[in-house]
C-alpha positions as a Python dict, from the first residue, in 0.01 Angstrom:
ca = {
    (1, 'M'): (0, 0, 0),
    (2, 'L'): (-235, 160, 243),
    (3, 'D'): (-330, 510, 202),
    (4, 'V'): (-202, 732, 498),
    (5, 'K'): (-551, 891, 555),
    (6, 'F'): (-695, 510, 584),
    (7, 'I'): (-431, 421, 825),
    (8, 'R'): (-519, 734, 1044),
    (9, 'E'): (-878, 672, 1031),
    (10, 'N'): (-853, 295, 1093),
    (11, 'T'): (-558, 285, 1337),
    (12, 'E'): (-727, -9, 1539),
    (13, 'L'): (-809, -210, 1222),
    (14, 'V'): (-437, -165, 1083),
    (15, 'K'): (-292, -261, 1412),
    (16, 'Q'): (-481, -588, 1420),
    (17, 'A'): (-402, -666, 1056),
    (18, 'L'): (-29, -602, 1120),
    (19, 'K'): (-50, -817, 1435),
    (20, 'N'): (-238, -1101, 1242),
    (21, 'R'): (30, -1090, 953),
    (22, 'G'): (327, -1127, 1206),
    (23, 'Y'): (466, -762, 1137),
    (24, 'D'): (636, -590, 1440),
    (25, 'F'): (569, -219, 1325),
    (26, 'D'): (543, 73, 1562),
    (27, 'L'): (211, 229, 1411),
    (28, 'D'): (204, 486, 1686),
    (29, 'A'): (547, 626, 1610),
    (30, 'F'): (440, 608, 1231),
    (31, 'L'): (116, 842, 1317),
    (32, 'Q'): (314, 1058, 1517),
    (33, 'L'): (574, 1110, 1246),
    (34, 'D'): (287, 1187, 1005),
    (35, 'E'): (125, 1455, 1243),
    (36, 'K'): (481, 1616, 1250),
    (37, 'R'): (499, 1609, 869),
    (38, 'R'): (165, 1754, 813),
    (39, 'D'): (234, 2019, 1088),
    (40, 'L'): (536, 2132, 923),
    (41, 'I'): (371, 2129, 565),
    (42, 'K'): (113, 2371, 707),
    (43, 'K'): (408, 2602, 848),
    (44, 'I'): (574, 2606, 510),
    (45, 'E'): (241, 2697, 335),
    (46, 'N'): (176, 2980, 569),
    (47, 'I'): (558, 3120, 532),
    (48, 'R'): (514, 3088, 148),
    (49, 'F'): (186, 3309, 169),
    (50, 'Q'): (309, 3585, 382),
}
């Protein structure tokens, strides 16, 4: 299993590896969801500390 941070930092490498292995995976959608997740976590933390 790959670390999400590694995927974010090596997007093209991961895309090529998925293609080489024959996987049809929307990595861009995955990265968008990860970004939304990180934003929500930040918002929750800000609310907790208010």
